[in-house]
Phi, psi and omega in degrees: 000134174278147175266136181268126186245129176283119181250107185299328184294325174307327181253010181072032185236160174231169176293134181298114179299332187285317181251356181058043178072008178274336181084002176208158179242154188265345193250122014272339172224181179287120180209166184307142179290126181288341181274324185254347180073025175093356183279328187092344178224155183229159176295138180305317179301326179285324178289322178289327181248036193295344176273342182239122180223125177292340178287334180281122182302327186291334186256341185285145177281123180298146179296325177296335179297326187281331180291332189272000000 
């Protein structure tokens, strides 16, 4: 049986800097990584633009801004 290996570069992902690919953090106790959600990898664009997120309502462009 051949072993399948996940190649994060193929999907535009990098190792999560918060948990270092483990999927969990130890401080203050063991819990799921808040940055990657336990996967261990994050999208490159999220890492590069970590201060700008379209899902954050404070950074999202309001619909009425497009109409003007």
